[in-house]
C-alpha positions as CSV (number, residue, x, y, z in Angstrom):
1,M,102.4,228.2,12.0
2,G,99.3,229.1,10.0
3,R,98.8,230.2,6.4
4,Q,100.0,233.7,7.3
5,A,103.5,232.5,7.9
6,R,103.9,230.9,4.5
7,P,104.7,234.0,2.4
8,W,107.4,234.8,4.9
9,L,108.8,231.3,4.7
10,R,108.7,231.5,0.9
11,R,110.6,234.8,1.0
12,N,113.1,233.4,3.5
13,R,113.7,230.3,1.3
14,R,114.2,232.6,-1.8
15,C,116.6,234.8,0.1
16,C,118.6,231.7,1.1
17,Q,118.8,230.7,-2.6
18,L,119.9,234.1,-3.6
19,C,122.6,234.2,-0.9
20,T,124.0,230.8,-2.0
21,R,124.2,232.3,-5.5
22,N,127.0,234.4,-4.1
23,R,129.1,231.3,-3.5
24,R,129.6,230.7,-7.2
25,A,132.9,231.9,-8.9
26,R,132.7,235.5,-10.1
27,H,134.9,237.8,-12.0
28,H,136.9,240.0,-9.7
29,H,135.7,243.6,-9.9
30,L,139.2,244.7,-11.0
31,A,139.0,242.4,-14.0
32,R,135.8,244.2,-15.0
33,R,137.2,247.7,-15.2
34,G,136.6,249.2,-18.6
35,L,133.9,246.7,-19.5
36,T,130.4,247.9,-20.4
37,V,127.4,246.8,-18.4
38,E,126.4,244.6,-21.3
39,K,129.8,242.9,-21.5
40,T,129.9,242.4,-17.7
41,R,126.5,240.7,-17.8
42,A,127.6,238.6,-20.7
43,C,130.7,237.5,-18.7
44,D,128.5,236.6,-15.7
45,E,126.1,234.7,-18.0
46,D,129.1,232.8,-19.5
47,V,130.4,231.9,-16.0
48,T,127.0,230.6,-14.9
49,A,126.5,228.7,-18.1
50,D,129.9,227.0,-17.7
51,Q,129.2,226.1,-14.1
52,V,125.9,224.4,-14.9
53,A,126.8,222.9,-18.3
54,D,126.8,219.3,-16.9
55,A,123.7,219.8,-14.7
56,H,120.3,218.5,-15.5
57,P,118.4,221.1,-17.5
58,V,115.8,221.7,-14.8
59,V,118.6,222.4,-12.3
60,A,120.6,224.5,-14.7
61,N,117.6,226.6,-15.6
62,G,116.8,227.1,-11.9
63,I,120.3,228.2,-11.1
64,K,120.4,230.6,-14.1
65,A,117.1,232.1,-13.0
66,I,118.4,232.7,-9.4
67,V,121.6,234.3,-10.8
68,D,119.6,236.5,-13.1
69,E,117.4,237.6,-10.3
70,Y,120.3,238.3,-8.0
71,E,122.0,240.4,-10.7
72,N,119.0,242.2,-12.1
73,S,116.2,242.5,-9.5
74,D,115.6,244.9,-6.7
75,S,113.3,242.7,-4.6
76,L,113.6,242.6,-0.8
77,E,115.2,239.1,-1.0
78,V,117.8,240.4,-3.5
79,L,118.5,243.4,-1.3
80,V,119.0,241.2,1.8
81,A,121.3,238.8,-0.2
82,H,123.4,241.8,-1.4
83,D,123.7,243.1,2.1
84,A,124.7,239.7,3.4
85,D,127.5,239.7,0.9
86,K,128.6,243.1,1.9
87,L,128.4,242.2,5.6
88,E,130.6,239.2,5.0
89,C,133.2,241.4,3.3
90,M,133.0,244.0,6.1
91,I,133.5,241.3,8.8
92,Q,136.5,240.0,6.9
93,G,137.9,243.5,6.9
94,L,137.3,243.7,10.7
95,E,139.3,240.4,11.1
96,Y,142.2,242.0,9.2
97,L,142.0,245.0,11.5
98,Q,142.2,242.8,14.6
99,Q,145.2,241.0,13.1
100,G,147.0,244.3,12.8
101,Y,146.4,245.4,9.2
102,P,145.2,249.1,9.6
103,A,144.7,249.6,5.9
104,A,141.6,247.4,6.1
105,Q,139.7,250.3,7.8
106,E,139.0,251.9,4.5
107,W,137.6,248.6,3.2
108,V,135.4,248.3,6.3
109,D,134.1,251.8,6.1
110,S,133.4,251.7,2.3
111,T,131.6,248.4,2.6
112,R,129.5,249.4,5.6
113,A,128.5,252.6,3.7
114,K,126.9,250.4,1.0
115,L,124.6,248.5,3.5
116,K,120.9,249.3,3.0
117,T,118.7,247.2,5.3
118,P,118.2,248.0,9.0
119,S,119.1,244.5,10.0
120,A,122.4,244.6,8.1
121,L,123.2,248.0,9.6
122,A,122.4,246.7,13.1
123,L,124.7,243.6,12.6
124,A,127.5,245.9,11.2
125,E,127.2,248.1,14.3
126,A,127.4,245.1,16.6
127,A,130.4,243.7,14.7
128,Q,132.2,247.0,15.0
129,T,131.5,247.5,18.7
130,M,132.7,244.1,20.1
131,S,135.6,241.7,19.4
132,L,135.0,239.3,16.6
133,A,135.1,236.4,19.0
134,E,132.4,238.0,21.1
135,W,130.4,238.9,18.0
136,Q,130.6,235.3,16.8
137,R,129.5,233.9,20.2
138,T,126.6,236.3,20.2
139,Y,125.3,236.1,16.6
140,L,126.6,232.9,15.1
141,R,125.3,230.4,17.7
């Protein structure tokens, strides 16, 4: 691993940070209906501020920066993080389908339609063409 690998490693680390941002509590999209973009951003900022209120200022500021980047940037890392979130939702919908809940098909289709990266589209295709157990054995080990 020479110097050429380092930018990729930095981007990979950044992408992981952005993906973990997704694990923080968020307002459900239905609760946001009727809110302006400015009010929605203010709600997200309030949630983040509350969650890091007791953290060391360096940690709190780092988390706030990651959340801001996730919400407002269009970098490759942010795009991958958004696709990872959508893939997770789509796979959850596939689990519902396999458990016999056919109404989840619309959820799966609409979520898949929002994927942008070639890797996310390839994973979505794989998830839809094999059982979830087989998909997990193939891609999660």
